[in-house]
C-alpha positions in Angstrom: -72.2 -168.5 -26.1 -71.9 -165.9 -28.4 -72.4 -165.1 -32.3 -69.5 -165.8 -33.3 -67.8 -168.2 -31.0 -67.6 -171.2 -33.8 -64.6 -168.8 -35.5 -62.4 -170.5 -32.2 -63.2 -174.1 -33.1 -61.6 -172.4 -37.3 -58.5 -171.0 -35.6 -59.4 -167.2 -34.5 -57.7 -166.3 -31.5 -60.4 -165.4 -28.3 -59.2 -161.8 -28.8 -60.9 -161.5 -32.5 -63.6 -163.5 -31.3 -64.3 -161.2 -28.0 -63.9 -158.2 -30.9 -66.7 -159.9 -33.5 -69.2 -160.8 -30.5 -68.9 -157.8 -29.1 -69.3 -155.7 -32.8 -70.9 -158.2 -35.2 -70.7 -155.6 -38.0 -66.8 -155.5 -38.4 -67.8 -159.3 -39.4 -69.9 -157.5 -41.7 -67.8 -154.8 -42.9 -64.5 -157.7 -43.2 -67.6 -160.0 -45.6 -68.1 -156.3 -47.7 -64.5 -154.7 -47.4 -61.9 -157.1 -48.0 -63.2 -159.3 -50.9 -63.2 -155.0 -52.6 -59.4 -154.5 -51.2 -59.0 -158.0 -53.3 -59.9 -157.1 -56.8 -58.4 -154.1 -56.7 -55.0 -155.8 -55.3 -55.5 -157.7 -58.9 -57.0 -155.8 -61.3 -52.9 -153.9 -60.4 -50.5 -154.6 -63.7 -47.3 -155.8 -62.8 -44.7 -152.4 -63.2 -42.6 -153.3 -66.5 -39.2 -154.6 -66.0 -35.9 -152.8 -66.9 
């Protein structure tokens, strides 16, 4: 039983669980990088309409 097997119970594919169990640093990267990307996207203003 791996560290991230519980992800399967919330809908993660078996492949995703296997990758996270094999490379747990990816979980940390996802927690740090994805929220930062979302913040950058929210700061962009919509293009002015003509």
